C-alpha positions in Angstrom: 10.9 -63.7 -13.0 7.4 -62.5 -12.2 8.2 -62.6 -8.5 11.4 -60.6 -9.0 9.5 -57.9 -10.8 6.8 -57.8 -8.1 9.4 -57.4 -5.4 11.0 -54.5 -7.4 7.6 -52.8 -7.7 6.9 -53.2 -4.0 10.2 -51.8 -3.0 9.8 -48.9 -5.4 6.4 -48.1 -4.0 7.7 -48.3 -0.4 10.4 -45.8 -1.3 7.9 -43.5 -2.9 5.5 -43.8 0.0 8.3 -43.2 2.5 9.5 -40.1 0.7 5.9 -38.7 0.3 4.7 -39.4 3.8 7.8 -38.6 5.7 7.4 -35.4 7.6 10.1 -32.9 7.0 12.1 -31.5 9.8 10.7 -28.1 10.9 13.2 -25.3 10.5 13.0 -22.2 12.6 12.7 -19.0 10.6 15.3 -16.7 12.1 13.8 -13.5 10.7 10.4 -14.3 11.9 11.7 -15.1 15.4 13.7 -11.9 15.5 10.6 -9.9 14.3 8.3 -11.4 16.9 10.9 -10.8 19.6 11.1 -7.1 18.7 7.3 -6.8 18.7 7.0 -8.4 22.1 9.7 -6.1 23.5 8.1 -2.9 22.1 7.1 -0.3 24.6 5.6 3.0 23.4 7.4 6.2 24.3 6.0 8.4 27.0 6.5 11.4 24.7 3.8 10.0 22.4 1.2 10.3 25.1 2.2 14.0 25.6 1.9 14.7 21.9 -1.9 14.7 22.2 -1.7 17.6 24.7 0.3 19.9 22.4 -2.0 19.5 19.3 -4.2 22.4 18.3 -7.9 22.3 17.4 -8.6 22.3 13.7 -9.9 25.6 12.4 -11.2 25.6 8.8 -9.7 28.4 6.8 -12.0 31.3 5.8 -13.6 31.0 2.5 -12.0 33.3 -0.1 -14.0 36.0 -1.7 -14.9 36.0 -5.4 -12.9 38.5 -7.4 -14.9 41.6 -8.4 -14.6 42.8 -12.0 -15.1 46.5 -12.7 -15.0 45.7 -16.4 -18.0 46.7 -18.6 -18.2 43.6 -20.8 -21.1 44.9 -23.0 -19.2 48.0 -24.1 -16.0 46.0 -24.7 -18.0 43.4 -26.8 -19.5 46.2 -29.0 -16.1 47.8 -29.7 -14.7 44.4 -30.6 -17.6 43.8 -33.1 -17.2 47.2 -34.6 -13.4 47.0 -35.0 -13.5 44.6 -37.9 -10.8 42.3 -39.1 -7.2 43.4 -38.9 -4.8 42.1 -41.6 -1.1 42.6 -41.9 
């Protein structure tokens, strides 16, 4: 009885060991292979090299001028203070 139980434990451990240590079959990733193939076959266009020739030099825009106010604020403030409160 003891030997039968020992044999069952040994076979169970072998099965577990086999399933854990067995290397899985490597599968090819089709998308990765396609992506790598496209990257390897990529050749830049000749027109991209010509694009550098047609670019212009950067010129910073001129600084805008501050607006000029012809308003006399002191006189406007005095008239506001003297006007008083308007009620309807």
